[in-house]
C-alpha positions, 0 to 999 in steps of 0.5 A: 517520563520520556519515550525512547526509541532504539535501533536494536533490541539489545539497545532497547533492553539495555536502554542505551543508544537511544535514537535522537528525535531531533533529526531525521533517522536515515539508516533505513534503505529498501531494495527494489521489489522489497517492502520491509523498510526496517524494525525499531524498538522501545524498552516499554510496551508502546503503540506506533503510528505513521504520519508525514509526507509519505504516510500513505506509502508506509505501514507498521506492524507491532503487537498492539498495546504490548509491543516493544518492536515495530516493523515498518513496510513501504510500497510504491503506490502501484504495487505492495513493494518498493520500486524506485521508478515509481517512488525513489524515496520516502519521508515520514514520521514514526509516532511512538506512544507510551501511556500519556507520553509520545515521541516522534521520530522523522525518518527518510529512506532511499530505495536501492534502484536496480530496475531499468526505465525507458524513454517513451516519447517518439524517437522521430521528429520532423522539422521544416526546411530553414528551421533553426532553434528549438524543436519544441519537443517533449521527452517522456519516460515510464518513470512514475509521477510520484517517483520524486526524481529530477531528470537530466538530459544529454545528447551524443553520437551521430549529428549531436553537434548540430544540436543543443539540448536543454539539460533540464527539459530535454528540449532540442535546438538546431544550431544552424538553419536546416538545409534539406538538400544538403542534409535531409535528416539528423541522428543522435542519442538522447540520454535521460538520467536522474538525480537518484543516488542509491543504486544496487550497482551503477546508476541507471539511465535510458538512451533513445536513438533520435532521428530529426527529419527535414522537410523540403522547402525553399531557403530564406535570405538572412543578414549574415554568413554566421548561420547560428546568429543570422536573422531572416530578412524581408528586405535588403538595403545595400550600402550606397555607392559613389557616382561612377561606381561599378562592380560588386556591391560591398559590404556583401549583404546577400546570404541564404539560410541554405546553400543556394543559387540566386536570381534577380527580378524587378524594375532595375534587374537588368542593371545588375548581375548576381552569383551564383546562378542556377547551374553554378556552385551553390553557396550560403553567400551570394554576390550582387554587382552593378553592371555599368557605372552608376550615374547619379544624374540619370539614376540616383537609386535602383530597385530590384528583387532577389530570390533564392533556390536550393534545388538549382533553380527548380523552385525559388523563394519569395522575392525580397525587395532590394534597394541601392542608392547612388551618392550625389553626382560626382562624375564628369559626363562620359562621351559614350559615342564619338560619332565620326571621331573613331580614332586618336590623334597619332601624335597625341592620344588625348585628342580625338581624330578624324581625317577627311579627304579634301575631294569630299566636301564634307559639311557636317562632323557627326554627333557626340553622345554623352551618358547623362544630361549636359549642356555643350560648349565649343571653344579653342576653335582653330581657325577661329569660327571654322567649326560650330555646334549646329544643334544639341539635346540634353545628351547629344551634340551635333558638330559641323563646319560653320554654316554646314559647308566645308571651309576647305577647297578641293585639293586643299590641305588643312587642320582644324582643332577645337574643344568640346566641354560637356557640363552636367545639368545637376548643378554640380558643374561636373564637366568633361573637356575633350579636344578634337582634331580634323585633318584634311588631306589631299589625295586628288591629282591636279589637272592640267586643262589645255584650251584654245579659243581659235580651234576645237579639240579633236581629230575632226577640227581644222585650222589654217592659222600658222600660230594658234594661241593656247592656254594651260591652266592648272586646277585647282588654282587655289593650291600650290604645286611644283614640278619635279622636286616634289612638295618641298620644291617651290622654285621649279615651276611649270615650264615650256619644256613640260609641253610636248607638241607633235608636229609643231612647236611651242612659242611665246610661252609665258605665265599669266600676270594675274593668275600664277596657275595660268600659262599661255603659249602659241602652238606653231604647226609644222609643215604640211605635206601636200594637201593632206592636213597635219595632225597636231597634238599638244600634250602635258605628260602625267607627273610633269608637276606635283601639288603640295600634297605630293600628288602628280598631275594627270596627263592632258592632251589637245588635238587639231588638224593644221590645213593651210591648203584646203581652206574651207573658211575665209573672211568676208569682205571688210572683215579682217583677221586682225586690227578691227576695232569695237567700242568700249561700253557697247555690245558687239555681236559677231555674225556668220556673215563675217565669213564665207565657206567654200562648202555651201552645205557647211554649218557656220557658227561663231564663239563667243556669242557677243563681246562686252568690253569695259576696257581696252583689250584684244578679243578672239572670235572663232568662226567654225564651219562643220561639214556633213562628215562632222569635220570642223574647220575654224578661223580666228579673228582678233578685235580690239576694244577702244575708247576712240571708237565712234560708239564709245560709251562711258560707264553710267553714273547715278546722280541723286539731288534734292529730296526731303530730309524729314517727313511727318508720320502718317502723311502720304510719301513719294520720293521727291528726289531727282534721280538721273542716270548718265550714259544709258545703253538704251533710253529705257534703262531705269534706276531701281530703288531699295529701302532699308528702314527701322527694324529691317523693313524694306518699304517706307512705312509712313506710320513707322518712325525712324531713319530710312535709307534709300539705295539707288542702283543700276546694273548695266549690261556691259559695265555691270553694277554701277556705284550705288547712291544712297540718301536718308530721310527721317519719318518724324512725328507731327511738328508742334508750335509751342508758346511760352506763357508769361515769358516776355521781354523788352527791347529799347532802341533809339530809333526803328521802323519795324513794319518794314523789316524784311521777313515780317509775317502777318499774324492773323491770330493776334492782329496787334502783333508782328511775328518774326520767324527765325530758323535755329539749330534745335541743339541750342534750345534743348538745354534751356528747358528742363522737367524734374521727375518730381513735378509731375515726374518722368514716369507719369509723363511717359504714360499718356493716361496719367497726363489726362488726369491733370487739372485745368489751370487758369492760364490754359495749360494742364498741370499739377495744381500743387506745383503751379508757379509763375513761369519766370518770376524774375524776368523783367524788361531790363533782362532783355535789352537790344544792343543798340550801340551801333544804332544812330538816328539821323533826324536831320534829314526828316522833314518834321512838319511833314511828319507831324501831320501823320502822327496819329494816322496808325495805332500800331505805333503811336499813330505814325504811318510811315516810320521811314519819315522819322527814323533814317537807320531802319536797315541797321535796326533790322540787321541788329534785331535779326542778329540778336534773334538768330545768335547763340552767344551771350549777346543774343536773345538765346543768351539773354534768355538763358541768363534770365532763366538762370537768374529766375531759378538758381537751383538752391532750393529744389522745391521752391525754384521751379522755373525750369520745371514749370516751363518744361512742364508747360511745353510738355503739356502743350505737346500733349494737347497738340498730339492728342488723337494724332499718330505722334504720341511717341513724343511723350516717351523716353524712346529715341525722338521722345522729349525725355530721350536726353541725359538727365542733369542734376543742375547743381541739385540732388535731383535729376532734371530731364532736358526738353528735346525739340524735334526738327520742325517744332516752333517756339513762340514768345513775345518781345516789346519794342519800346521807343525811348522817351523823346524831346517832344519839340524835336519830333512830335508837336503833340508831346506824345511818345511813340506807342510800344510795338509788340513782337512775337518771335517764332523760332523754327527748330532745325537739325544741325547741318 
């Protein structure tokens, strides 16, 4: 039988509308402060029990065993009644038992709230300056722990917009950074609500007035102007700037958590400015600017620090490291200081300009300074080579007129232009080109100098001459000038009318033929009145002429007294006022005895002190007498220099004759030339000798090879420097005698007698030889013998140490053994044949019988003692032999030798044909052997004078051959054999024997070409 539960007693009585136990019964509510939840009914006596989640908060009341209704009571766990703050709802089961049958009804019930609750957490919160984000606060209320309520949170009023709240937790967050000086506290309302839905009237919430207080403190730097999203930074790397950049750094990266002022610090702070500074308007955003243009070459990066203050600089935050890099060098150097070039050319602002006055002889032009390391170059100098860079550093360039001296003269107008190119040294080739101009102007007045050789200038000077020569010199003589017409007038020159003479006149005015600025005239004094002297004034007024710069001359004046009555001075006997002759080439010295004075106390003098004429000319000698009152009276004497004078002396001439052309190194040297000097003024005059040697040495150094030039000079006291004479000589290495091994030839003649040949030398080394000496130009021999670098090689031979390791060979010369060959394989007796076509034998005149007795007397030629007795044409033989030996054409020993060498070494096989190389090596090694231990080792080099100084020749091969170069004085020896042809024994020799062969050694002495 089922157990039914009913909501009303009537339903239980009628057993209708039984409550379904399939779902929770929700019809019960309980008011705040009440305990009875409600009553349920059964139709049969039952017992009741409570189970489920909230069973501890629920109790029932019924008649045990007989009850048909049950009262259900609830409490809040604190008191006996329900209170929603402590328990807002209930969930439990009502178990009904009827005998063995039970039924369980789930019941849920809400408490009808009517009692207020409170927020119990602190209403004041303190945060740090610069704080942003969660306040990590905890909101507490007086709601019971068992209330089962889910709370929600809201903020409103006051400063709530600066915050957000977690609706589920009540945790507050500050949206922006706290900035205590700007806002020291925030106020707003925090409202706490619940999810409870059953109320006696309106829903109950609790609101708390919250105050958030900001502590004092410095700001922090952040990375963005949006304070809600900006992050705190510990360093700032500004974007790199281009070379040459200056100004504000962009994009801006300076932001502060609070409104701030800023300051810079660190290594490069001086290169920047920052704003706002203390005293300025505070801002979250700052600005950093680079003061001067960035220069990659001098500074490619900057390091500095930034600090922020929110109390106008009283306290600052910790410094933040900042960096700025400069992009690769892309700017041209900048001239930061132009030195003396302070202005621009008035006609072209692109040209730096300096004006100089020609009166100031300026040699230097100051220093240019650039702002980065550079090299400097000058170009486009006009006039050429007039301006130069005298010195420079990496950042400065000193300019000067070439040599440090002004190239312009006083009163000269000139213009100089040039270009300076400053190129930086970073490898980027950035360069600045600047044009400069120097204008030299003339503001100085030209000067007229009035002078006279016959009377002094002054009121105390006297002359009795009735016509006095004067000169008028415009200075400086280098400048142009005109008169009256200004700078453009080039025709109106200085004229006689420009001279004013008081108490006199101008005569014989003329322009000097060699100096256009020099004028001469005679000043003719006026008539003297009585015995009183006549004061004569010669003047040129100021402004009489104008120079080419428009400057007027300054006035000039010359005064003297004309006195022909009171003549204090007169010429001594034999001395004439005009017409006396003096000798050209001699020193003529005037004397005070040339004149006499009526005043014995007067001091006599003359000018000039002497005359040294070199040509026929007239000279004036002025004699003066100065009395005790310092009055000066003068007379003038004219003398004429002539070549007809008995003491005439022509100009000296230096003559140099003789003198050795060559001198061997190391030998004592004296000048062996004969030096003479003609027309000496005294017997003791000597010629001086100066030396110019290799490398600029000024004395003969017997150990320094090369050409020395001797200059013979003399300066005459009258004629001055005579024409010098020079001669040169050469210091050379020791001459060496070379012998060509295995080189021999045969001469065949129809008749000869060698023993009487003129010039034959006795050979003490080889008694059986006759030696003929021939001097020949070395250039004819320098192309015969060659040395190939491959055997043993030019690099080896130029180092003496390498030559010393050569092996000794059988014929007595050092060489490389693997390269050894016979010198000339193909040279035979037929290669060298004396051309005897012109030689004849006149044997008819020879007494045969007389000769037969002397056939074996001498061993030198088959026993013949006197060859003249047998051969009549010895003179022709001698001439033919000498021609053959000393010639250079094909019909000479030189030509035959060259042909023989060519036949012996045809160069078709560079490895096999080594005749030339072996001969050249043979000569080279003899040279080495001869000079070991001497001072001539230089000859084994390729330097001037060395045997390898010539130009290599392939000689038709792919190899280079170096010609062996002889030196002046070298001797080259080789042998010849003179053989008499077979003869008719019955004609000459009754013994039937032919004359023996005579061996000749030819010695060629090398000489420089004439």
